[in-house]
C-alpha positions, 0 to 999 in steps of 0.5 A: 770792656778794658777801660771799664775794668780798669776804672775798678783798680784806678780812681781816673781812667783816660782813654784815646780812640781814634777810629770812629765806630770804636770811639761811639761803641766806647762812648756807649760802654762807658756812659756815666762811668766817669771814664774820660774819652778823646777821639784823637790818635796818639804820637810824637807831634801834634798833626793829623793822620788817616786810618786804614787797614781794616775791613770787617775788624775795627781793631786792626785799624792803624795810622796811615798818612791823611788828615782825617784824625787829630794826633796829640802827644801824651805829654800835652796832657800835662799828666801829673799822676799816671800809675799805668800806661796801656798802648794797643795803637797798632804799631804807633807805640813807639811814636806815643812813647816818644810823645809821652817822655816827659810823663814817663820821666815824671811819674814812671808808670808801668808801661803795657804795649803790644809786642814789636807790630808793624816794624816799630820796636819800643822795647829799646826806647823803654830800656833806655829810659830805666825801664825793664820788661817785667812780663810778656806773652805772645802779644803784649809786653809789661815794663816797669821802672827799674832806674837809670 
């Protein structure tokens, strides 16, 4: 649902969804919308991972050791124009942001992430890159580039 809503405000929306059932739903929900979707996980390096941690809620799946899912860094997509980077990836936010360092440097997008879950802390990394927390609620934080 979020990609469809975001496509009302952005000319290009690219989504990444590693969990197979969620990816299938994403494909069905965004058919003929122009939204690009990839069944991969985001991370610091190319590699492979598994998914675990869900019972009846596929939205709580998270990266674990394994080899069933491909991992790519955002920077490998050679993004030249990015206004918003929204990450809801169950604790892999820091790894994904490290894999997006060039995109952050070049594009300086607004970054929306889940707040410090699963023991990771992307907050410190974003502050070091010149971002500041602009808004937050119980689950998410929004960062804007303020300069280094």
